[in-house]
N, C-alpha and C positions, 0 to 999 in steps of 0.2 A: 530399729527404725526411728524410734522417738529421738534417740541421740543424734542420728543423722539429720533429722529434720531441724532440731534445735541448732546444731552447728551450721546447717545450710542457711537457716534464717538469719543467723548472725552475720552473714556475709554482706549486709547492706551498710554496716557501720564501720568506721575506723576513727581512732584518734587522729586528727589530721596532722600530717607532717609539716605542712606549710600552709600559707594562705591560699584559699581557693579563689580569692579575689585577684591577686597578682599572679597572672599565668606563669610568669617566669621568675618568681621569687626563688632565691637560692635555697637549696635543700631538697629533700625528697618530696614530691607532690603527694597529696593525700590519696588514699585508695579506699575501697569499700571492703569491710571484713567484719561481720558480726563476731566471728571467732576471735577477733582481737579484743573483744569486750567480755567474753565469758570464759570461765575456767574449764579446761578439758578434763576428760577422765584420766585417771592415773595410767601412765605408760602408754599414752596415745600421742601421736605425732601428726601435725598438719604441716604440709609443705606446699607453698603456692608461689606462682610467678605470674606477673601481670605486665601488660603493655598499656601505657597511658599517653594520651595526646591532649594538649591544651592550646587554646588560641585566645589571644587578646587583640581587639581591634579598635577600641574607642577609649578616649580619655574622658574621665569624669571629674567634675568639681562639685562637691556636695552630692546631691542625688540626681544631678542633671549631666547630660553629655556636655563636655566643655566646648565653649565657642571657639577654642583654639583649633584652627584647621590644620592639624598635623597628622599625617598618615604614616605612622611608624609602628605597624603591628608587630606582635611578638608571638612566638609559639615554642612548644617543647615536645619532644618525644622521649619517653622514659620507660625503662624496664626495671623490675625489681624482683628480689627473691626474699621470701619470708618463711620462717620456721617457728612453730609453736610446739612445746612439749609439756605434757601434763606430768609434773613431778609427783603429785598426790591428788586426792580428790578435791583439794582446795587450792593448791598452788600450780600455776602455769607460768613458764618462762618463755619469752618470745624474743627473737632476734630478726633483724632485717637490714638489707642494704640494697643499693640500686645503681644504675648506670644511665647517664644521659646520652642518648644517641645523638641528640642535637638540642641546643638552646639558641634561638635566633631572635635578635632584635633588629628590625629594619631601621635605617637612618634616612634622613632627608637626602635627596639627590644633591650632589653627586657622590655622597659618602657611602662606602660599602657597609653592609650589615655587620653587626657584631655577632660572632658565632662562638659558642663554647660547647664542649663535650667532655665526658669523663666520669669517673666514679663520684657518686654522691655521698651522702652521710650514712652512718651505720647507727643502729639503735638497739638497745636491749632493755627489756622491761619485765617486771614480775606482776602477775595478776593474782588476786586472792578472792576467793568466793566466801563471803562472810554470811550469806543467807541463801538457802534453797528450800523453799516451802512447797512440798509436793501437793499438799491439800489445796493451796491457793494458786498453784502453778506460777510461782514467783521466784525469781533469782536475782540476787544483787551481787555485784563484783566491784572491787576497787583495784586500781593499778598505779604503779609508779615506775619511772624509768629515766633513762638518759639517752640523748642522741649525741653522737660523737662526730666532730668534723674531720673525718678521716680521709675525705675525698679530695679532688682537685680544687685548689683555691689559689688566689693570687695569679690566676691564669692571665697571660699577656699575649698580644698579637702584634708582631713587628715592633716589640719593645714598648707597646702602649697597653696599659692594664685594661682588661675588660670590665664593664660595669658590674656592680655587685650582684645584680639580679641575673646575670649571665653566667656567673661562676657556678660550676656543678655542685660544689659543697657550699653550705651556708657559712662556713668558717666560724661557727659559733657552737659552743657547748650549750645544750638545751636540756633543761629538766622538764619531765613530763609527769602529769598526774591526771587521773580520771576516775569516774564512778559510772556504772551502768546498771540498768534495770531491764528485766525481760518478764513479760506477763502474757500468758496464754488465755484466750477467750474462746467461747463457743465450741467446745469439744475439739480443740486443735485446728479449727478452721480459720482463726484469726490470731495474730500475735502482735503485741505492741512492744516497742523498744524505746528506750531513752538513754542518751549518753551525755554526760557533762564532763568536759575535759579542759585542761589548761596547759600552756607551754610557757616556759620562763627562759628566754634566751639570755646568754651571758655576753659580756663585752667581746667584740672582735678587735684584736690589737695585732695586726699583721704588717707585712712589708708595705702593702698598698692601702689598707683600710683601718680606720679607727671608728667603730660603729657598733651600736647595740639596737637590735630589733626590739619593738615593743612586745609586751606580753600578748599572747593569743588565747582567747576564750571561745569555746564552742559548745553549743547545745543542739543536739540532734534528736528528732522524734521520727519514728517510722511505724508504718503498719504493713504487715506481711500477710498474704493470703495464699497458703499452699494449695494449689489446685491439683497438681500432679507432680510426681518426682521429676518429670521432664519440663514442668512449667510452674515456677513459683515467682509471681510478680510481687513487687513491693514499691512503696513510695516513701521517700524520706523528705522531711522538712528540716533544714539546717540553718542555724544562725551563727555567724562568726563575728567577733569583735577583736580588732587588734589596736592596741594603744600606740601612741607616737613613738618613733625611734629617736635616739639621741646620738650626738657626735661629741667631739672634744669639749671638755669643760661643761658637760651636761647640756650642751646646746640642743634644743628640741628641733627635730626635722619636721617642719610644718607640713610638707607634702608627704606624710606618712600616716598610717593608721586608717581604719575604715570600719564600717559595719555592713555586712552583707547577709542577705537571706537567699537561700537556694532551694530549688526542688530537684530531687534526684530520682528519676524512674530507674527501675532495676528489674532484671529478669535473671533467674537462675535455673539451671538444668542439671540434674544428677543423671548424666547420660550413661554411666556405667558404675559398677560397684566400686565405691570409695573414690569416684572421680566426680568433680563438680566444675562446671563452667559458669561464669558470671559475665553479664553484659550490663553496663551502667553508663549513665550520663549525669553531669552536674551542670544545672542551668540556673544562673543567678536571676532572681525575679525582683530583687530590690538591692540597690547599691548606694552607699553614702561614703564618700572619700574626703579626707581632709586635704585641702589644697587640690592640685591637679595631678591625677595619677592614671596610668594605663590600667584599665579594668579587664578582668577575665570575661570572655564572651561565653565560653563553654569548655568543659572537659569531658572526655569519654574514655572508656577503657574496656578491656577484656581480661579476665583472670581465670587461671586454671589451678585447681586445688586437688591435692591427693591426701587422703586420710589413711594413716597406718597405725595398726594396733600392735604393740610390741609385747 
């Protein structure tokens, strides 16, 4: 029961796959999974699939809505599949991939919208539990991995390349690193979690693009209050910072990079033995963008997880 509760609680966090600010940034969108930050028991397997939707409606310049009166909203619909396996008491390996049902960027009249779809990126990472203190109910984990641009990229429509943010794959090899902490308080009635993670994208040098995303840094803090196995609410506060992107000859892309703070309400229900369903939303409460950029308005999703002991 204790193991199930810890795994369940960890379903609020994830090392983000892409920016939560740019709704249609290339690559797999971030999801919520505490299990992505903690090591599993040996010979245990977690398999999950989720559906995510995101919408971007307004352009920002700095921390204000841009005066530019341009209505070109964007949205995405995405499904993913993820598996985590406990190799030992300390080591866990995780893999994931996903598929964009649609990525849409509206254009000013009379131009048609840009639309993309297809396989996204794939990732593999290894997580190591370097501390588990039962007396103080404290667990610390570190992770490292890589995201591979195996999906659809350089996608074109009628011979014209789609924008980079509409491509299903990021087109970039990305190195991942993170550290997480979990602390239980008040006789299992409250749990606190913290995750610090970073992404380091490599240069995209393809048929249509020569581009390098800026590094992404994320700090997430959450409080979880298990009320009942059918109802576990949580609230996450997340801060993200992405540095400027670059083009040929190291040219800085001025309209790139941002700082965003988001609140993420979350509800989990263990509705059957070894089955868990999660509902969550991601709501930005502070945004600062370099230049003029289309900012995410919200993201929401539902996730189904199955735990298997081998």
